[in-house]
DOMIMI-491664 format. One record per atom (N, C-alpha, C, CB): residue number from 0; residue in three letters; atom name; x, z, y. Coordinates in pm, whole numbers, padded with zeros to 5 digits. Each point is the difference from the previous one (the first is absolute). Glycine has a CB too. Layout:
N
REC  pos  code  site      c1      c3      c2
REC  NUM   ALA    CA       X       Z       Y
...
% end
This chain:
132
REC  pos  code  site      c1      c3      c2
REC    0   MET     N  -01443  -04582   07119
REC    0   MET    CA  -00036  -00019  -00139
REC    0   MET     C  -00128   00078  -00030
REC    0   MET    CB   00243  -00033  -00064
REC    1   SER     N  -00330  -00027  -00015
REC    1   SER    CA  -00127   00061  -00035
REC    1   SER     C  -00023  -00018  -00149
REC    1   SER    CB  -00093  -00045   00231
REC    2   SER     N   00047   00150  -00294
REC    2   SER    CA  -00033  -00008  -00142
REC    2   SER     C  -00150   00019  -00017
REC    2   SER    CB   00228   00086  -00065
REC    3   ILE     N  -00283  -00158  -00030
REC    3   ILE    CA  -00145  -00004  -00019
REC    3   ILE     C  -00031   00021  -00148
REC    3   ILE    CB  -00028  -00155   00197
REC    4   VAL     N  -00085   00224  -00222
REC    4   VAL    CA  -00051   00015  -00136
REC    4   VAL     C  -00134  -00072  -00009
REC    4   VAL    CB   00120   00222  -00030
REC    5   GLY     N  -00153  -00265  -00089
REC    5   GLY    CA  -00129  -00062  -00025
REC    5   GLY     C  -00046   00034  -00140
REC    5   GLY    CB   00053  -00186   00159
REC    6   CYS     N  -00185   00199  -00176
REC    6   CYS    CA  -00052   00035  -00133
REC    6   CYS     C  -00124  -00083  -00032
REC    6   CYS    CB   00091   00233   00025
REC    7   ILE     N  -00092  -00283  -00147
REC    7   ILE    CA  -00114  -00073  -00053
REC    7   ILE     C  -00076   00095  -00093
REC    7   ILE    CB   00121  -00226   00017
REC    8   PHE     N  -00244   00258   00020
REC    8   PHE    CA  -00085   00086  -00081
REC    8   PHE     C  -00084  -00087  -00092
REC    8   PHE    CB  -00006   00179   00180
REC    9   ILE     N   00009  -00149  -00310
REC    9   ILE    CA  -00075  -00077  -00100
REC    9   ILE     C  -00088   00095  -00079
REC    9   ILE    CB   00184  -00174  -00015
REC   10   SER     N  -00311   00140   00005
REC   10   SER    CA  -00097   00080  -00075
REC   10   SER     C   00011  -00033  -00149
REC   10   SER    CB  -00155   00008   00200
REC   11   LYS     N   00178   00095  -00282
REC   11   LYS    CA   00012  -00022  -00145
REC   11   LYS     C  -00131  -00048  -00063
REC   11   LYS    CB   00175   00177  -00006
REC   12   ASP     N  -00288  -00130   00057
REC   12   ASP    CA  -00125  -00033  -00067
REC   12   ASP     C  -00046  -00144   00019
REC   12   ASP    CB  -00061   00235   00030
REC   13   ASP     N   00098  -00298   00082
REC   13   ASP    CA  -00044  -00139   00017
REC   13   ASP     C   00112  -00095   00047
REC   13   ASP    CB  -00224   00091   00053
REC   14   GLY     N   00345  -00039  -00035
REC   14   GLY    CA   00114  -00085   00036
REC   14   GLY     C   00000  -00050   00144
REC   14   GLY    CB   00004  -00066  -00234
REC   15   LYS     N  -00092   00119   00317
REC   15   LYS    CA  -00005  -00046   00139
REC   15   LYS     C   00107   00067   00085
REC   15   LYS    CB  -00246  -00040  -00026
REC   16   VAL     N   00283  -00028   00134
REC   16   VAL    CA   00106   00043   00090
REC   16   VAL     C  -00063   00044   00132
REC   16   VAL    CB   00168  -00157  -00109
REC   17   LEU     N  -00112   00264   00168
REC   17   LEU    CA  -00047   00049   00128
REC   17   LEU     C   00068  -00075   00114
REC   17   LEU    CB  -00043   00227  -00101
REC   18   PHE     N  -00039  -00281   00192
REC   18   PHE    CA   00050  -00065   00121
REC   18   PHE     C  -00050   00074   00122
REC   18   PHE    CB   00007  -00222  -00117
REC   19   LEU     N   00078   00231   00217
REC   19   LEU    CA  -00035   00061   00127
REC   19   LEU     C   00007  -00107   00108
REC   19   LEU    CB   00087   00227  -00074
REC   20   ARG     N  -00181  -00223   00167
REC   20   ARG    CA   00001  -00095   00111
REC   20   ARG     C   00060   00068   00122
REC   20   ARG    CB  -00204  -00122  -00090
REC   21   ARG     N   00313   00066   00139
REC   21   ARG    CA   00074   00058   00112
REC   21   ARG     C  -00084   00000   00128
REC   21   ARG    CB   00214  -00076  -00105
REC   22   SER     N  -00193   00178   00185
REC   22   SER    CA  -00074   00016   00125
REC   22   SER     C   00019  -00121   00092
REC   22   SER    CB   00027   00248  -00021
REC   23   LEU     N  -00128  -00273   00101
REC   23   LEU    CA   00005  -00106   00100
REC   23   LEU     C   00053   00050   00133
REC   23   LEU    CB  -00190  -00111  -00115
REC   24   ASP     N   00209   00242   00126
REC   24   ASP    CA   00031   00062   00129
REC   24   ASP     C   00147   00001   00040
REC   24   ASP    CB  -00194   00138  -00042
REC   25   ASN     N   00285  -00171  -00048
REC   25   ASN    CA   00142   00006   00032
REC   25   ASN     C   00049  -00137   00048
REC   25   ASN    CB   00033   00185  -00171
REC   26   PRO     N  -00016  -00203   00302
REC   26   PRO    CA   00038  -00131   00053
REC   26   PRO     C   00141  -00046  -00042
REC   26   PRO    CB  -00149   00048   00192
REC   27   THR     N   00234   00044  -00237
REC   27   THR    CA   00135  -00039  -00043
REC   27   THR     C   00006  -00037  -00148
REC   27   THR    CB   00093   00151   00176
REC   28   ASP     N  -00204  -00132  -00248
REC   28   ASP    CA  -00004  -00033  -00143
REC   28   ASP     C  -00045  -00145  -00016
REC   28   ASP    CB  -00051   00242  -00062
REC   29   TYR     N   00144  -00327   00026
REC   29   TYR    CA  -00030  -00141  -00018
REC   29   TYR     C  -00104  -00021  -00110
REC   29   TYR    CB   00232  -00057   00076
REC   30   TYR     N  -00237   00150  -00173
REC   30   TYR    CA  -00090  -00013  -00114
REC   30   TYR     C  -00125   00087   00011
REC   30   TYR    CB   00199  -00052  -00138
REC   31   ARG     N  -00237   00087   00261
REC   31   ARG    CA  -00122   00081   00016
REC   31   ARG     C  -00119  -00079  -00056
REC   31   ARG    CB   00096   00117   00208
REC   32   GLY     N  -00182  -00044  -00278
REC   32   GLY    CA  -00116  -00062  -00062
REC   32   GLY     C   00026  -00058  -00138
REC   32   GLY    CB  -00078  -00049   00225
REC   33   TYR     N   00204   00043  -00266
REC   33   TYR    CA   00033  -00052  -00133
REC   33   TYR     C  -00027   00106  -00106
REC   33   TYR    CB   00176  -00152   00100
REC   34   TRP     N  -00197   00107  -00223
REC   34   TRP    CA  -00017   00087  -00115
REC   34   TRP     C   00135   00015  -00071
REC   34   TRP    CB  -00243  -00072  -00027
REC   35   SER     N   00273   00193  -00017
REC   35   SER    CA   00123   00024  -00074
REC   35   SER     C  -00015   00127  -00082
REC   35   SER    CB   00138  -00116   00177
REC   36   PHE     N  -00038   00145  -00257
REC   36   PHE    CA   00000   00129  -00067
REC   36   PHE     C   00059   00103   00095
REC   36   PHE    CB   00021  -00108  -00228
REC   37   LEU     N  -00025   00234   00191
REC   37   LEU    CA   00044   00108   00087
REC   37   LEU     C   00150  -00014   00033
REC   37   LEU    CB  -00178   00150  -00098
REC   38   THR     N   00212  -00139   00225
REC   38   THR    CA   00140  -00006   00043
REC   38   THR     C   00024   00100   00112
REC   38   THR    CB   00013  -00244  -00066
REC   39   GLY     N   00115   00276   00087
REC   39   GLY    CA   00034   00089   00110
REC   39   GLY     C   00150   00015   00015
REC   39   GLY    CB  -00214   00120  -00035
REC   40   HIS     N   00254  -00066   00149
REC   40   HIS    CA   00142   00020   00030
REC   40   HIS     C   00049   00132  -00061
REC   40   HIS    CB  -00025  -00133   00213
REC   41   ILE     N   00152   00132  -00251
REC   41   ILE    CA   00065   00122  -00048
REC   41   ILE     C   00055   00074   00121
REC   41   ILE    CB   00060  -00107  -00224
REC   42   ASP     N  -00098   00234   00238
REC   42   ASP    CA   00048   00082   00111
REC   42   ASP     C   00144   00044  -00025
REC   42   ASP    CB  -00236   00078   00046
REC   43   LYS     N   00305  -00047   00062
REC   43   LYS    CA   00139   00047  -00010
REC   43   LYS     C   00006   00123  -00091
REC   43   LYS    CB   00052  -00090   00232
REC   44   GLY     N   00042   00087  -00327
REC   44   GLY    CA   00020   00111  -00092
REC   44   GLY     C  -00091  -00002  -00122
REC   44   GLY    CB   00070   00129   00194
REC   45   GLU     N  -00161  -00226  -00201
REC   45   GLU    CA  -00091  -00011  -00113
REC   45   GLU     C   00057  -00089  -00108
REC   45   GLU    CB  -00193   00035   00154
REC   46   LEU     N   00166  -00002  -00277
REC   46   LEU    CA   00028  -00090  -00112
REC   46   LEU     C  -00118  -00095  -00015
REC   46   LEU    CB   00144   00176  -00117
REC   47   PRO     N  -00122  -00294   00059
REC   47   PRO    CA  -00111  -00095  -00015
REC   47   PRO     C  -00123   00060  -00070
REC   47   PRO    CB   00170  -00180  -00006
REC   48   TYR     N  -00149   00254  -00102
REC   48   TYR    CA  -00113   00057  -00072
REC   48   TYR     C  -00077   00100   00088
REC   48   TYR    CB   00126  -00030  -00217
REC   49   GLN     N  -00055   00108   00296
REC   49   GLN    CA  -00065   00094   00091
REC   49   GLN     C  -00082  -00075   00105
REC   49   GLN    CB   00188   00165  -00036
REC   50   ALA     N  -00133  -00274   00087
REC   50   ALA    CA  -00072  -00081   00098
REC   50   ALA     C  -00126  -00059  -00063
REC   50   ALA    CB   00216  -00054   00117
REC   51   MET     N  -00206   00012  -00244
REC   51   MET    CA  -00116  -00057  -00068
REC   51   MET     C  -00111   00104  -00012
REC   51   MET    CB   00150  -00156  -00127
REC   52   GLU     N  -00114   00278   00092
REC   52   GLU    CA  -00100   00107  -00009
REC   52   GLU     C  -00062   00030   00137
REC   52   GLU    CB   00126   00098  -00194
REC   53   ARG     N  -00044  -00091   00297
REC   53   ARG    CA  -00049   00029   00135
REC   53   ARG     C  -00092  -00110   00049
REC   53   ARG    CB   00209   00129   00047
REC   54   GLU     N  -00166  -00254  -00062
REC   54   GLU    CA  -00081  -00113   00046
REC   54   GLU     C  -00133  -00008  -00075
REC   54   GLU    CB   00211  -00123   00057
REC   55   THR     N  -00209   00157  -00184
REC   55   THR    CA  -00124  -00002  -00079
REC   55   THR     C  -00098   00104   00053
REC   55   THR    CB   00129  -00077  -00202
REC   56   GLU     N  -00077   00194   00236
REC   56   GLU    CA  -00089   00102   00056
REC   56   GLU     C  -00049  -00040   00139
REC   56   GLU    CB   00120   00176  -00131
REC   57   GLU     N  -00031  -00228   00215
REC   57   GLU    CA  -00038  -00038   00137
REC   57   GLU     C  -00100  -00115   00002
REC   57   GLU    CB   00223   00077   00077
REC   58   GLU     N  -00197  -00182  -00155
REC   58   GLU    CA  -00079  -00122   00011
REC   58   GLU     C  -00126  -00003  -00085
REC   58   GLU    CB   00210  -00113   00049
REC   59   ILE     N  -00209   00181  -00166
REC   59   ILE    CA  -00120  -00006  -00084
REC   59   ILE     C  -00049   00137  -00046
REC   59   ILE    CB   00076  -00224  -00074
REC   60   GLY     N  -00013   00332   00123
REC   60   GLY    CA  -00051   00134  -00025
REC   60   GLY     C   00025   00057  -00138
REC   60   GLY    CB  -00167  -00057   00161
REC   61   ILE     N   00265   00005  -00233
REC   61   ILE    CA   00032   00051  -00134
REC   61   ILE     C   00114   00100   00010
REC   61   ILE    CB  -00077  -00216  -00107
REC   62   LYS     N   00053   00338   00061
REC   62   LYS    CA   00098   00108   00010
REC   62   LYS     C   00122  -00025  -00088
REC   62   LYS    CB  -00187   00158   00051
REC   63   LYS     N   00300  -00102  -00006
REC   63   LYS    CA   00127  -00005  -00073
REC   63   LYS     C  -00019   00050  -00144
REC   63   LYS    CB   00127   00034   00217
REC   64   ASN     N  -00058  -00097  -00310
REC   64   ASN    CA   00000   00035  -00142
REC   64   ASN     C  -00132  -00032  -00072
REC   64   ASN    CB   00162   00178   00056
REC   65   THR     N  -00250  -00254   00007
REC   65   THR    CA  -00125  -00040  -00066
REC   65   THR     C   00026  -00114  -00097
REC   65   THR    CB  -00132   00074   00202
REC   66   PHE     N   00214  -00170  -00160
REC   66   PHE    CA   00030  -00117  -00082
REC   66   PHE     C   00151  -00015  -00017
REC   66   PHE    CB  -00211  -00112   00079
REC   67   LYS     N   00249   00038  -00181
REC   67   LYS    CA   00142  -00030  -00024
REC   67   LYS     C   00030  -00140   00052
REC   67   LYS    CB   00005   00152  -00205
REC   68   PHE     N   00103  -00163   00283
REC   68   PHE    CA   00044  -00128   00053
REC   68   PHE     C   00119  -00049  -00083
REC   68   PHE    CB  -00081   00060   00233
REC   69   THR     N   00079  -00187  -00270
REC   69   THR    CA   00108  -00060  -00077
REC   69   THR     C   00065  -00109   00084
REC   69   THR    CB  -00116   00050  -00219
REC   70   LYS     N   00246  -00035   00245
REC   70   LYS    CA   00070  -00101   00080
REC   70   LYS     C   00026  -00122  -00088
REC   70   LYS    CB   00109   00179   00145
REC   71   PHE     N  -00137  -00299  -00089
REC   71   PHE    CA   00024  -00122  -00077
REC   71   PHE     C   00087  -00102   00072
REC   71   PHE    CB  -00218   00040  -00106
REC   72   ASP     N   00248  -00017   00234
REC   72   ASP    CA   00085  -00097   00070
REC   72   ASP     C   00057   00063   00127
REC   72   ASP    CB  -00138  -00191  -00092
REC   73   THR     N   00260   00150   00125
REC   73   THR    CA   00065   00038   00125
REC   73   THR     C   00062  -00127   00058
REC   73   THR    CB   00047   00240  -00079
REC   74   ILE     N  -00076  -00265   00206
REC   74   ILE    CA   00054  -00119   00065
REC   74   ILE     C   00080   00042   00122
REC   74   ILE    CB  -00194  -00141  -00082
REC   75   LYS     N   00317   00093   00089
REC   75   LYS    CA   00085   00025   00116
REC   75   LYS     C   00003  -00126   00084
REC   75   LYS    CB   00141   00170  -00125
REC   76   LYS     N  -00193  -00160   00247
REC   76   LYS    CA  -00006  -00115   00090
REC   76   LYS     C   00133  -00018   00072
REC   76   LYS    CB  -00247   00035   00030
REC   77   GLU     N   00272  -00155   00021
REC   77   GLU    CA   00122  -00029   00073
REC   77   GLU     C   00015   00084   00126
REC   77   GLU    CB  -00011  -00231  -00089
REC   78   ASN     N  -00102   00269   00148
REC   78   ASN    CA   00003   00081   00122
REC   78   ASN     C   00025   00148  -00027
REC   78   ASN    CB  -00155  -00165   00103
REC   79   GLY     N   00175   00202  -00229
REC   79   GLY    CA   00027   00138  -00037
REC   79   GLY     C  -00122   00078  -00045
REC   79   GLY    CB   00183  -00008   00160
REC   80   ASN     N  -00303  -00048  -00142
REC   80   ASN    CA  -00121   00068  -00046
REC   80   ASN     C  -00004   00004  -00152
REC   80   ASN    CB  -00121  -00074   00207
REC   81   ILE     N   00067   00182  -00260
REC   81   ILE    CA  -00017   00013  -00145
REC   81   ILE     C  -00147   00022  -00027
REC   81   ILE    CB   00233   00096  -00030
REC   82   LEU     N  -00287  -00171  -00066
REC   82   LEU    CA  -00140   00010  -00040
REC   82   LEU     C  -00006   00053  -00142
REC   82   LEU    CB  -00065  -00192   00153
REC   83   TYR     N  -00010   00300  -00173
REC   83   TYR    CA  -00017   00062  -00131
REC   83   TYR     C  -00144  -00020  -00044
REC   83   TYR    CB   00181   00172   00046
REC   84   PHE     N  -00199  -00233  -00162
REC   84   PHE    CA  -00134  -00030  -00050
REC   84   PHE     C  -00032   00084  -00123
REC   84   PHE    CB   00020  -00233   00089
REC   85   TYR     N  -00139   00291  -00087
REC   85   TYR    CA  -00051   00084  -00108
REC   85   TYR     C  -00134  -00055  -00048
REC   85   TYR    CB   00119   00202   00094
REC   86   TYR     N  -00157  -00157  -00212
REC   86   TYR    CA  -00138  -00019  -00043
REC   86   TYR     C  -00052   00132  -00051
REC   86   TYR    CB   00040  -00244  -00057
REC   87   CYS     N  -00171   00256   00053
REC   87   CYS    CA  -00064   00123  -00043
REC   87   CYS     C  -00125  -00036  -00079
REC   87   CYS    CB   00090   00127   00201
REC   88   LEU     N  -00092  -00087  -00328
REC   88   LEU    CA  -00119  -00019  -00082
REC   88   LEU     C  -00091   00121   00020
REC   88   LEU    CB   00128  -00139  -00171
REC   89   VAL     N  -00250   00113   00210
REC   89   VAL    CA  -00098   00108   00021
REC   89   VAL     C  -00109  -00014  -00106
REC   89   VAL    CB   00048   00009   00252
REC   90   PRO     N  -00109   00102  -00293
REC   90   PRO    CA  -00100  -00009  -00108
REC   90   PRO     C  -00115  -00094   00031
REC   90   PRO    CB   00060   00231  -00059
REC   91   LYS     N  -00109  -00227   00183
REC   91   LYS    CA  -00112  -00086   00040
REC   91   LYS     C   00005  -00020   00151
REC   91   LYS    CB  -00143   00081  -00194
REC   92   GLU     N   00065  -00174   00242
REC   92   GLU    CA  -00007  -00024   00145
REC   92   GLU     C  -00043   00128   00071
REC   92   GLU    CB  -00055  -00245  -00039
REC   93   PHE     N   00110   00265   00157
REC   93   PHE    CA  -00039   00114   00082
REC   93   PHE     C  -00027  -00051   00142
REC   93   PHE    CB   00137   00162  -00142
REC   94   GLU     N  -00203  -00079   00221
REC   94   GLU    CA  -00029  -00037   00138
REC   94   GLU     C   00105   00062   00091
REC   94   GLU    CB  -00248  -00016  -00050
REC   95   PRO     N   00337  -00065   00107
REC   95   PRO    CA   00103   00054   00088
REC   95   PRO     C  -00060   00055   00130
REC   95   PRO    CB   00163  -00161  -00098
REC   96   LYS     N  -00099   00264   00151
REC   96   LYS    CA  -00035   00053   00132
REC   96   LYS     C   00099  -00062   00099
REC   96   LYS    CB  -00095   00221  -00095
REC   97   LEU     N   00054  -00329   00159
REC   97   LEU    CA   00088  -00078   00085
REC   97   LEU     C   00031   00071   00132
REC   97   LEU    CB  -00091  -00206  -00104
REC   98   ASN     N   00216   00191   00150
REC   98   ASN    CA   00035   00046   00134
REC   98   ASN     C  -00009  -00120   00095
REC   98   ASN    CB   00153   00185  -00091
REC   99   GLU     N  -00103  -00169   00212
REC   99   GLU    CA  -00012  -00106   00102
REC   99   GLU     C   00085  -00123  -00027
REC   99   GLU    CB  -00049   00179   00161
REC  100   GLU     N   00140  -00173  -00258
REC  100   GLU    CA   00087  -00114  -00028
REC  100   GLU     C  -00072  -00111  -00076
REC  100   GLU    CB   00192   00156  -00003
REC  101   ASN     N  -00303  -00123  -00061
REC  101   ASN    CA  -00076  -00098  -00078
REC  101   ASN     C  -00148   00011   00035
REC  101   ASN    CB   00171   00010  -00187
REC  102   ILE     N  -00241  -00123   00183
REC  102   ILE    CA  -00140  -00001   00038
REC  102   ILE     C  -00096  -00024  -00115
REC  102   ILE    CB   00074  -00080   00220
REC  103   ASP     N  -00022   00045  -00337
REC  103   ASP    CA  -00087  -00027  -00113
REC  103   ASP     C   00083   00004  -00127
REC  103   ASP    CB  -00155  -00142   00142
REC  104   TYR     N   00087   00143  -00256
REC  104   TYR    CA   00068  -00005  -00129
REC  104   TYR     C  -00087  -00076  -00097
REC  104   TYR    CB   00119   00218   00044
REC  105   MET     N  -00060  -00263  -00152
REC  105   MET    CA  -00074  -00061  -00110
REC  105   MET     C   00083   00009  -00127
REC  105   MET    CB  -00120  -00157   00159
REC  106   TRP     N   00050   00167  -00270
REC  106   TRP    CA   00061  -00011  -00132
REC  106   TRP     C  -00038  -00138  -00051
REC  106   TRP    CB  -00010   00254  -00048
REC  107   THR     N   00108  -00332   00006
REC  107   THR    CA  -00030  -00136  -00046
REC  107   THR     C   00102  -00041  -00106
REC  107   THR    CB  -00101  -00059   00224
REC  108   ASP     N   00069  -00048  -00295
REC  108   ASP    CA   00094  -00047  -00102
REC  108   ASP     C   00088  -00110   00058
REC  108   ASP    CB  -00162   00059  -00183
REC  109   ILE     N   00265  -00093   00110
REC  109   ILE    CA   00102  -00094   00046
REC  109   ILE     C  -00058  -00140   00026
REC  109   ILE    CB   00171   00131  -00130
REC  110   ASN     N  -00285  -00162   00069
REC  110   ASN    CA  -00062  -00131   00018
REC  110   ASN     C  -00096  -00007   00119
REC  110   ASN    CB   00023  -00032  -00244
REC  111   ASN     N  -00038   00143   00315
REC  111   ASN    CA  -00094   00005   00111
REC  111   ASN     C   00062   00074   00118
REC  111   ASN    CB  -00194  -00005  -00161
REC  112   LEU     N   00313  -00036   00201
REC  112   LEU    CA   00074   00069   00105
REC  112   LEU     C  -00061  -00023   00137
REC  112   LEU    CB   00206  -00021  -00138
REC  113   PRO     N  -00206   00125   00221
REC  113   PRO    CA  -00058  -00013   00135
REC  113   PRO     C   00089  -00084   00090
REC  113   PRO    CB  -00111   00222  -00028
REC  114   LYS     N   00051  -00274   00135
REC  114   LYS    CA   00074  -00079   00098
REC  114   LYS     C  -00032   00050   00139
REC  114   LYS    CB   00000  -00201  -00151
REC  115   PRO     N   00092   00197   00243
REC  115   PRO    CA   00139  -00043  -00018
REC  115   PRO     C   00080   00107  -00076
REC  115   PRO    CB  -00014  -00137   00212
REC  116   LEU     N   00102   00091  -00298
REC  116   LEU    CA   00080   00088  -00085
REC  116   LEU     C   00141   00011   00055
REC  116   LEU    CB  -00139  -00062  -00201
REC  117   TYR     N   00190   00184   00208
REC  117   TYR    CA   00137   00023   00048
REC  117   TYR     C   00097  -00080  -00086
REC  117   TYR    CB  -00062   00233   00083
REC  118   PRO     N   00158  -00305  -00022
REC  118   PRO    CA   00093  -00085  -00076
REC  118   PRO     C   00074   00077  -00109
REC  118   PRO    CB   00027  -00139   00204
REC  119   GLY     N  -00020   00080  -00320
REC  119   GLY    CA   00074   00058  -00112
REC  119   GLY     C  -00080   00096  -00086
REC  119   GLY    CB   00199  -00026   00137
REC  120   SER     N  -00319   00064  -00093
REC  120   SER    CA  -00079   00098  -00075
REC  120   SER     C  -00036  -00050  -00140
REC  120   SER    CB  -00092   00084   00217
REC  121   LYS     N   00045  -00206  -00227
REC  121   LYS    CA  -00041  -00053  -00131
REC  121   LYS     C   00117  -00001  -00097
REC  121   LYS    CB  -00174  -00140   00112
REC  122   LYS     N   00290   00099  -00067
REC  122   LYS    CA   00117  -00006  -00088
REC  122   LYS     C   00037   00139  -00052
REC  122   LYS    CB   00083  -00202   00125
REC  123   LYS     N  -00087   00303  -00037
REC  123   LYS    CA   00033   00136  -00041
REC  123   LYS     C  -00100   00051  -00104
REC  123   LYS    CB   00103   00044   00226
REC  124   ILE     N  -00231  -00073  -00206
REC  124   ILE    CA  -00102   00042  -00095
REC  124   ILE     C   00021  -00068  -00134
REC  124   ILE    CB  -00163   00037   00187
REC  125   GLU     N   00194  -00165  -00185
REC  125   GLU    CA   00026  -00072  -00126
REC  125   GLU     C   00118   00061  -00075
REC  125   GLU    CB  -00091  -00211   00103
REC  126   ILE     N   00194   00253  -00031
REC  126   ILE    CA   00116   00066  -00064
REC  126   ILE     C  -00045   00128  -00068
REC  126   ILE    CB   00156  -00098   00172
REC  127   VAL     N  -00232   00179  -00100
REC  127   VAL    CA  -00046   00128  -00056
REC  127   VAL     C  -00084  -00023  -00125
REC  127   VAL    CB   00003   00102   00230
REC  128   LEU     N  -00092  -00199  -00227
REC  128   LEU    CA  -00088  -00024  -00114
REC  128   LEU     C   00078  -00039  -00125
REC  128   LEU    CB  -00178  -00070   00160
REC  129   THR     N   00294   00008  -00143
REC  129   THR    CA   00082  -00033  -00117
REC  129   THR     C   00067   00124  -00059
REC  129   THR    CB   00040  -00228   00096
REC  130   LEU     N  -00029   00335  -00017
REC  130   LEU    CA   00064   00123  -00047
REC  130   LEU     C  -00095   00093  -00074
REC  130   LEU    CB   00154  -00020   00191
REC  131   LEU     N  -00282  -00003  -00180
REC  131   LEU    CA  -00099   00091  -00059
REC  131   LEU     C  -00030  -00034  -00145
REC  131   LEU    CB  -00097   00031   00224
% end
């Protein structure tokens, strides 16, 4: 069983969403090179919120307690995996400090989504936008 967290970062000043482009170097990642929002695995003994903070620091260089994460969805898969989805409103766009898991980033609006896009990303963003 594996649990995963994901976060959609939205800039308050212009409403754009942060996308990360997954590394091309992982041969076991079927979605290498795809664009998605920040995601990561929950480590043993971690709570979802703790994993979200850790993954944010690892993947885009944002220190713990810098932003507030709001959980908006939890999905339990038939295989036992649990997916926890968060969103984070940030004052303005920032430049992420990417690690090796991602090769690029962009801030864009919902009408100009990058391709190839990780499956389900657009639907999750649309859900979040209805909550704001």
